[in-house]
LUMFI-396100 format. One line per 3 residues: number of its first residue (from 0); for each residue x, y, z of C-alpha. Coordinates in steps of 0.001 Angstrom, whole numbers. Layout:
<rs>
NUM = X Y Z  ...
</rs>
This chain:
<rs>
0 = 109225 171884 228760  105782 170664 227784  105782 166882 227234
3 = 102125 166735 226255  101619 164236 223463  99791 165580 220470
6 = 99039 164383 216960  101516 165902 214510  100982 166954 210927
9 = 101968 163454 209829  99461 161765 212152  102178 160527 214515
12 = 101908 161141 218258  104850 163061 219702  105294 166028 221991
15 = 104648 169445 220533  108251 170630 220820  109595 167636 218857
18 = 106920 168066 216199  107885 171721 215754  111577 170793 215657
21 = 110894 168389 212774  109040 171118 210872  111842 173615 211472
24 = 114493 171133 210309  112580 170434 207099  112014 174157 206496
27 = 115730 174752 206997  116680 172098 204429  114371 173609 201804
30 = 114908 177311 202628  117871 178051 200372  117766 178470 196583
33 = 118781 174848 195970  116165 173519 198386  113481 175683 196774
36 = 114395 174269 193355  114418 170682 194637  110980 171101 196206
39 = 109715 172706 192996  111011 169711 191030  109459 167202 193464
42 = 106151 169049 193241  106265 169002 189425  106675 165217 189264
45 = 104113 164425 191959  101420 166922 192923  101240 168602 189518
48 = 101325 165302 187563  98027 164253 186006  97189 160682 185006
51 = 94708 159643 182375  91851 157185 182795  94008 154204 181770
54 = 96377 154405 184749  96781 151116 186590  95557 150954 190177
57 = 99012 150002 191474  100668 152887 189617  98085 155334 190943
60 = 98569 154174 194538  102336 154496 194159  101964 158006 192770
63 = 99547 159053 195525  102123 157967 198107  104685 160212 196435
66 = 102192 163099 196452  101546 162539 200137  105250 162848 200988
69 = 105721 166060 198973  102520 167499 200444  103750 166603 203927
72 = 107043 168415 203285  105117 171511 202190  102860 171313 205256
75 = 105888 170999 207535  107495 174065 205929  104275 176056 206420
78 = 104072 174845 210034  107611 176075 210703  106827 179474 209186
81 = 103594 179802 211195  105438 179008 214416  107821 181923 213910
84 = 104963 184425 213937
</rs>
């Protein structure tokens, strides 16, 4: 087992095997029809949401944090799929 520490998708240092395990677990959760629909919903209320010029700074920062989490989930799912190839 390779215990080399690397920087994961989320910017956290952990060994490569653990990082891949996290990605595979997340991909598993969102792989079924219900998970696909949940991720689609989360994407629709975060990444696809557009704010106008009058959005408050605090609200925008809160929303960007939500976008980051959904984007991270999508990156983890892609990472899991890439690792299977």
